[in-house]
N, C-alpha and C positions, 0 to 999 in steps of 0.2 A: 425094706429098705430106703423107706425117707428118714427112719429114725438113725439108722447108722450114717447116714452122710451127713445128716445135722450133730450126731456127736464127732463125728471127724471134722467138721467145720467149727467146733466148739474146742475141740482140744488144737487146732490149729491157728485160734485168736488168741487162746491160752498160753499157747508157744510165742507165739508173736509179741504177749503183753510182756511175757516174761523175760525175752531176748531185751526188749525196749528197756524194760525197769533195770537191768543187768547192765546195759551199755549206760542209764542214765547214773546209776551210782559209780558204776567204774570212773564215769567221766568227774563227777564232783567230787571225786575224794584221789584223783591223782593229784600227784604234785607239780608243780612247775617247775621246769631246769632254771636252772642257777643263771642269774645273766648272764653272757660270756667276759673274759676276763679279757682286758684291754691292755694293752703295751703301754708301760709311763715314757715319760718325754726321751728318759735315759736310754730307755731299751730301745727305745723306736728311731732313736739316733745312733743307736751301736747297729741294731738290726740293717738299717741303710745305708752303713759304712761298711758293712759286711757284706752285702750284695755289690757293692760299686767294687770291690775289692776283687770279686768273682769275675766281674764282666768280660776282662780284658779277656779271662781264659775261655771264657762261653764263645766269644767272639771270634778268640783264634779256632778252637774248636770247629765253630761254624764255618770259616774259612775251608779250612782243612777240611770237611765232610762235603762243603757245595760251592769248589773255587769256581770264579765267575758269575755264579748265581746268586745276586744279591737278595730277590727274594727269599729265597729257601735259606741264606745265612740268616736272616731276620726271624723267618719261622721256628730254625733250629735253636737259636739265641732265646727266642719266649719258650720255646720248651725245655729248656733247660733253667732260664728263668724261675719259670711255673712252677718245674720240679723241688727247685732249692726252696721256694715260696710256702710250699706243702708241706715240705720236709719241717722246715723251721718253725711253723704254725704249730704243727704237731710236737716239736721239740718243747715248745713253749707252753702249748697248752693255751693258744690263742687262736679266734678264727683268722683264716687264709687272709681274711681282706685286712686286717692289721697287719700283717707283713706288707702287703703290696700296697698298703699306704704308706707305709715306712722306705719302701722303695722310691713310689712318687716324691714322698717331700726332700726324699735326699736329690734325687735328680732333678727336683727343681730349685733347690736350696744356692746354687750357683750357675755360671753359666757351663754348660756342655762342653769338654772339651775331648776330640778324638783320643783313644777308640770308641769310645762313648757315644751312643747320638738318641736323641729323642724323635727321630722321625723313623717312619717305616717306608721300607724300599715299595714303589707303586708296583702292583699287581701287574705279572705279563703272562698273555695265553702262551701255553705250551705249543711247540712244534707237533709235536705228536704227544699221545698217552699210550703206556703201556699197559 
């Protein structure tokens, strides 16, 4: 019975060593992913302007969906902006951060005029929770 356990232990160590060797070979032969693409300054400006042109419609829909609830309006606006940014990033083949940075740069390029805003409404507790 002792020889059987010894053989099983040796077989276990052999399988462990083979798995480890396979992992090392796989890791050392894997290709690195290409560096992420970036928006050119011209495209960055275009993306920022495109988002700015959409903001009035996003805010209008948010006011319509959540009348009188400024926090929920801002939250809904943020969701619409995020969806647009993710879609735009996928369309252009760049990381989402590139699109968000383009929006941020455009927002800070000049003073903010309504209906745009660069602040968030304060959070308020709900009087009830469904």
